[in-house]
N, C-alpha and C positions, 0 to 999 in steps of 0.2 A: 344510480346506485353503484357503490364500488364493493366488488367481491374480492376479499383476499384469499389467495390460493397458496398454500404452503407447501413446500417440498416435505418429503418424509423426514429429511434431516432436521429442517427447521421446525417440524412439529415435534420431534423427539428433544430438541433443545428447549422449547417452550415448556414441554412437560417436566423436564429434568429441573427447569427453573421455578416450577410452580410451588415445590416444596409439599409437606405434609398438611393435610386439612386437620382440624381439631378432631374430627372422629378417628381418623388414622392415628394421631398421637394418642388418643385415648385407647385404642386397641393397642398399640405397642406397649404403652404403660401397663396395661392389664395383663398382657402377657410376660412382661418383665417382673412383674409383681408375682404371677403364679410360679415363675421359675425360681425366684429368689424365696418365696415361701415353700417351695417344695424342697430346695436345698436345706434351709432351717430345719423343716420338719424332719428330713431324713438325718441331718446331724443329731436331733434329739433323739431319733429312734435308735441310732448308733450308740449314743451315749447311753441311753436307757439298756440296750442290750448288753453292752459291756459291763455295766453296773451289775445287772441281774447275773451274768455268767461269773462274775467274780464273787457274788454272794453264794450262788450255788456251789462254787468250787470250795469255799470256805466252809460251808455247811457240811459238804461231802467229807472235809478233813475231821470235822468235830465228829460226825457219826463214824469215821475209820477209827478214830482214837478210842470211842465207846466200844466198837466192836473188837478192837485189838484187846482192850483191857478186859472185856468179857471172856474172850478166848483164851488169853495167856495169864491173865491176873496181874499184869504188869504194864506200864506204859511204854510204848515203842521208842527206841533209842536208850532206854534205861534198864532193859530186862536183862538181867544175869543169865548167862549160859544161852544167850541167843543163837548161838551157832549150832546148838543141839536140839532146838525146839522150832526154828523157822525154816521151811523147806529152802534149799539152795543157799544157805547160809554158811560161811567158813569162819575161821577164827576172827576174821576181820569184822564181823558183825557184833562181836562182843563189846560192851562199854567198858570203861576203865574200873577194875574191880573195886577201887576205893569209893567210887560213886554210883554204883550200879544199885538198882531197887530202892532208890530213896525217894521215888516219886517226884522228883525234880529233873527236867530236862535242860542240861547245860549249867552254867553258873547260878548258884542260889541268889547271888547279888548282882546279876547282870545289869538291873536297871539302877544300880547305884552309879554307874558311869556310862552305860549304854555303848560301850565299846564293842566293835564287831566280835560275833561269837566264833568266826572261822577266818582263818588266814587266805592266802592265795590258793593254796593247796590244802588237801587233807590227806594224811599219811595214817594208815591204819595198820595193826591193831590200835584202839583208841589210847592216848596217852594222857588224856585228861578229861574232866566233865565236860569241857567245849565241844568234843568229838561227838557227844550225844545229840547235838543239834543237827548234825549229819546223818547219824545213825538212825534218827527218828524217821526221815524219809525214806531211808533204805528199808527198814524193818516194816513199814507200811506197805511199801512196794513188793517187797518179796514175800510177804503175806497176802498180796493180792487185793489189799485193802484200797489201795489207790493206784494211779498210773503218773506217767509224766516225768520220771526219774530213771535214769538209764543204769544206775548202779555199777558203773564202771570201777568205782572206788572200792566196792567190795571185791570184784573180781581181781583187781591189780594191787589193791593196798594203797594206791597212789592216784589222785585225780584232781583236776582243776575244779576249784569251787565255782560253780556257775550254775544260772538256771538252766534246767534240763539234765545238767550232770549230776549235781548234788541235791539241788533244790527245785520245787516247781514254779514254773513261770505262771504270771497272772494275765489275764484277758485285757487288761487296763495298762499294761506294761510293769517292769519290774518283776517281783515275785514274792513267794512267802518264805519267812524264816519262822522259827517256833524258839520258844524260851520261857523262863520262869521269871515272874517280875513280884516285887515284894512291896508295891504301894507308893514307889516314888513317883513323883510327876513326870509326865511325858515330856519329850523336848519340845520346847517351844510353849508349854503350858504357862500363860501369863499370871495364874493365880498364885497369891501367897498362902492363903487360908481356904481351905475347903469349909463353907459353913455348915455342913452337915456332918461331917466327919474330919477334924482338924488333923488327924494322924495319919490320914491316907489320902493323897491327892490323886494317885494313880491306881490302876488296877493291880489285882494280885492272882497270882497262880500262873496256870499255863496261858500262854497267849500266842496266836498268829499275829505276824506283823507283815504288813506289805512293804517292801523296801525298793529302792532304785537298784540295788546290787546286793547280793547275799554278804559282801564284805564290807557294806556300809556301817558306819558306827560313829560314836560319841554325840554328846547333844548338840554340839556345835554344827556338826555336819547334818545331822538329821533335823535341824531348824534351819538350814541354809536355804535362802530363796533360789528359785529356778532349778533345784536339784533334786526334789523330791518326786514322788510317782504320779501325783494326780493334782488336780485343780481343787480348791475350796468347793467348787460347785460339785464335783463328782464325790468328795468325801461326804459332803452333806447329803447328796443324794443316796448314798449307799447305807450311811447312818439311818436316814429317815426311812428307808425301806424296811430295815429289819431291827431297828432300835428305836431310841427316843428322839433322834434327830439332833441331840446336843454333843457336843465335842467332849466334855469333860465328865460325863455320867453314861451310866448303862453299861452293857457289855461291848459296844463299839465305841471306841474313843478316837480322837483326831491327836496328830502331833504335827509339826512343821513350823513354818515361819510364823512368828507371834503376830505380827501386825497386820498379816495378810489371812492366815486361816482363822484367827479367832476375834470375835466382837463382843460388845456388850459389857458387863462389868462381872463383879463376883457374884452378885445377886442374880443376875440374869446372863450367863454366859451363852454363846451362840457361835455358829459359824459365820464368818464375816462375809457378806455378798462381795465377791471381789474378782480378782483377774482371772485369766484362764492359764495363768503361768503355772508350773509344776512346783508348787509350794507346799503342797499337804500330803499325809500319809494316814492311814488308819491303823489301828490294832483292834483285834477280835479276841475277847476274853473267853476262853473256853469253859463251857458249862461244866460244873462240878457235878 
């Protein structure tokens, strides 16, 4: 009988050449599956957390507007003589006298062209109705209704228009602007006729809009691919959590790249199941 005797080096070589057994491969694949599943689940949790935080922020702004209106009998940004009514306000707090106390924040025809409501800098005292869209956040902050804006523009009269400087940032990227809309369709809306109300494709009244930059504007730019704040999945998630889940109805509505954000037809419009690119945005209509 022949007995093979191997050195430790030979034994190690034979063990290395043996490879994995099916059981070992199954264990490895199971571990990989658990890790991948955990990553995907973690990403979903992060996405849901950001959506929830954005919703809470928007609802806080709506509550703040109602509280401000109850306290001062005017809308923030539009209130005449704000410098004598809001603590720590100066003459830079006052809206332009020709447009104050009209219950409209900014230009009444803003949604006719969707141009940016603010330039690269704001110079106060207010020179036009457009300055109300910056004063809106200053009035709410100085009256302790919200946080997130440093109000340097009120102190100096001049400030760069940017998130946290003049406008609040959003947990999902970009931030909030405010304005008054008159029923015009949102950028990228593919419909030609609203079967329920043919005279009004878009929202009306005071709205909060999440934008990539506070100086973003025009229908062409706001429906440009890979430029907006969120993916269609995020837009649909937020809409579905607090509204009807449809992009063209209710108090939460979508805007963005037509072919990516929106699907269906005029009888059954919906958010398109699509890419993770930044192609969509949403508008929140203020409760009256």
